[in-house]
C-alpha positions in Angstrom: 113.4 100.1 88.8 114.3 103.8 89.5 112.1 104.9 86.6 109.1 102.9 87.7 109.5 104.1 91.3 109.8 107.6 90.1 106.5 107.1 88.1 104.7 105.9 91.2 106.0 108.9 93.2 105.0 111.3 90.4 101.4 110.1 90.5 101.4 110.4 94.3 102.7 113.9 94.0 100.1 114.8 91.4 97.3 113.4 93.6 98.6 115.4 96.6 98.9 118.5 94.5 95.3 118.2 93.3 94.1 117.6 96.8 95.8 120.7 98.1 95.0 122.8 95.1 91.3 122.0 95.1 90.9 121.4 98.9 89.6 117.9 98.2 88.5 115.7 101.2 90.2 112.7 99.6 93.8 111.7 100.5 96.3 112.7 97.8 97.7 109.2 97.4 94.2 107.9 96.6 93.8 110.5 93.9 97.2 109.6 92.6 96.3 106.0 92.5 93.1 106.8 90.5 95.3 108.8 88.0 97.7 105.9 87.8 94.8 103.6 87.0 93.6 105.9 84.2 97.2 106.1 82.9 97.6 102.3 82.9 94.2 101.8 81.2 95.3 104.2 78.4 98.6 102.4 78.2 96.8 99.0 78.2 98.7 97.7 81.2 101.9 98.3 83.2 105.4 97.8 81.8 107.5 94.9 82.9 109.6 97.3 85.0 106.6 98.8 86.8 105.1 95.4 87.4 108.4 94.2 88.9 108.8 97.3 91.1 105.2 97.1 92.3 105.7 93.4 93.2 108.8 94.3 95.2 106.9 97.0 97.1 104.0 94.6 97.8 106.4 92.0 99.2 107.5 94.5 101.8 104.0 95.9 102.5 104.1 94.9 106.1 106.8 97.6 106.7 104.2 100.2 105.7 102.2 99.4 108.8 105.0 100.3 111.3 104.0 104.0 111.4 100.3 103.1 112.0 101.3 100.7 114.8 103.4 103.4 116.4 100.5 105.8 116.2 98.2 103.3 117.9 100.8 102.8 120.7 101.1 106.6 121.1 97.4 107.1 121.5 96.7 103.9 123.6 95.2 106.0 126.5 92.8 107.7 124.2 91.8 104.3 122.6 91.1 102.8 126.0 89.0 105.9 127.0 86.9 105.5 123.9 86.9 101.7 123.7 83.1 101.2 123.6 82.4 103.7 120.8 85.2 102.2 118.7 83.9 98.6 119.3 80.3 99.6 118.5 81.4 101.5 115.4 83.5 98.5 114.2 80.7 95.9 114.8 78.0 98.1 113.3 80.0 98.9 110.2 80.9 95.3 109.7 77.3 94.1 110.1 76.1 96.9 107.8 78.7 96.1 105.2 77.8 92.4 105.2 74.1 93.2 105.0 74.5 95.6 102.1 76.8 93.1 100.3 74.3 90.3 100.8 71.3 92.4 99.6 73.3 93.6 96.6 74.2 90.1 95.7 70.6 89.0 96.1 69.4 91.9 94.0 71.9 91.2 91.2 71.2 87.4 91.1 67.4 87.6 91.4 65.5 86.2 88.5 68.4 84.0 87.4 67.5 80.3 87.5 69.7 78.0 89.4 70.9 74.8 87.8 69.0 72.8 90.5 65.8 74.6 89.7 65.9 73.8 86.0 66.2 70.0 86.6 
């Protein structure tokens, strides 16, 4: 488990180093996750130890949201001041995401005959 955890932290460090070194607008852990994905593809999958360590981290994922919840409570006055722009942005982005997903699915499935149409 320590080796697998160290591997995960090394990829996070690499991602953060690349972000700072190249002034990238993407968070370092996201870059590290992409690098980890490439590594796992080249290795043809994770080792048993890495799979077990990742599973353990995922079981305790809810603990990772404690800092975010604390941040929300810290900035509650700002959130209440900007409630309507936040609500509008959330609703608009949800509707836009659903519309784009639906249109993409429609575009990808067009021209394919349905089993009911063939009968």
